[in-house]
N, C-alpha and C positions, 0 to 999 in steps of 0.2 A: 596823379595825372597832371601833366603840365598844361598850361593854357597855350593857345596858339598866339594870342595877342595880349599885350600888356599896355596899360595906359601910361601916359607920361608921368603921372604921379607915382605909380607903382615902380617904374624904372628909376625915377629920381630917388625914391626911398631905398631901392636896392643898392644904388651907388653912393648914397648919402650926399647927394648934390641937389641944388635947386633945379626945378624944371627949366628955368631960363638957361642954365648951363647946357642942358641937353639940346635945347633949340639952337644955341650958339654953336655947339659942336656939329650939329646937323648942317648948319650953313658953312662950316669950315671944312668938313670932311665929306667928300662926294659919296663915299661908301655907305653912309648912313641915310637910308631912305625909308622912313616909317610910312605905313599906309595911312592916308588921310581920308576921312569921310567928307561929305558935302559941307559940313560945318567947319572943317579944318582940324577936327580932333585927331591927334596922332595915335596910332596903334603900332607898337613895336613888336617885332618877331624875336624869336630866340637868337637868330643870327644878328639882328640889330643890337641886341643886348650884349652879345659876345663882343662885337666891335666896340661898343661903348665902354665895356669893361677894359678892353685893351687901351683905348684912348685914355681912360681914367688912370690906368696903371702907368702909362707912359708920361702923362702930364703931371699927375699928382704924386705918384710914388717915385718915379725916376727923375723927375724934374725937367723933362724935355719941354722945349717950346712947341708951339703948334706946328711950326715948320719941321722941327726935328721929329715930332711924333708922326707927321705925315710921311717923312722919309723912312722912319723905322717900320711903319706899316707897309710901305712899298717893298722894302728890302728884306725884312725878317719874316719868317713863317709865323703863322697864327699860333701854333702850338709851342710857344715859348715856355719852358719848364718853370721859370720864375713866376710867370703870370699864373700858371696853374696853381702853384703854391700859394700865391697871394689870394686867388679865388677860393681855395680850400680854407685858408685861414679866415677869410672874410665870412664864409659860411659858418665856420665854427663859432666865430665871434657873435654872429647874428643869433645862432642857436642859444648861446650862453646868455645873451641879453634877454631873449624871450623867456628862458628858464628863470632868470632872476626876477623878471616881472611877474611870473606866476607864483613866486614864493611870497 
């Protein structure tokens, strides 16, 4: 069962980036809008995480600048086959790392 909301620490661990990077991307990309409580604690939905994965892929894997990543997100569909492959490989890597830690 998937959670409805994820904390900034959980999302940062998923993407292997610092929480400050997520806050920065939030300020640079209008499509990222995590829910904030009265204390300002961010809660990310699955849609937010999907968008953050795409930003991560474009900026870190493909080498786009922030402006280039914004343009790609505007012009290209979300279901990019390369991004799906990267997400699958990331999930496999995470599984293998967890398996290694259990040994």
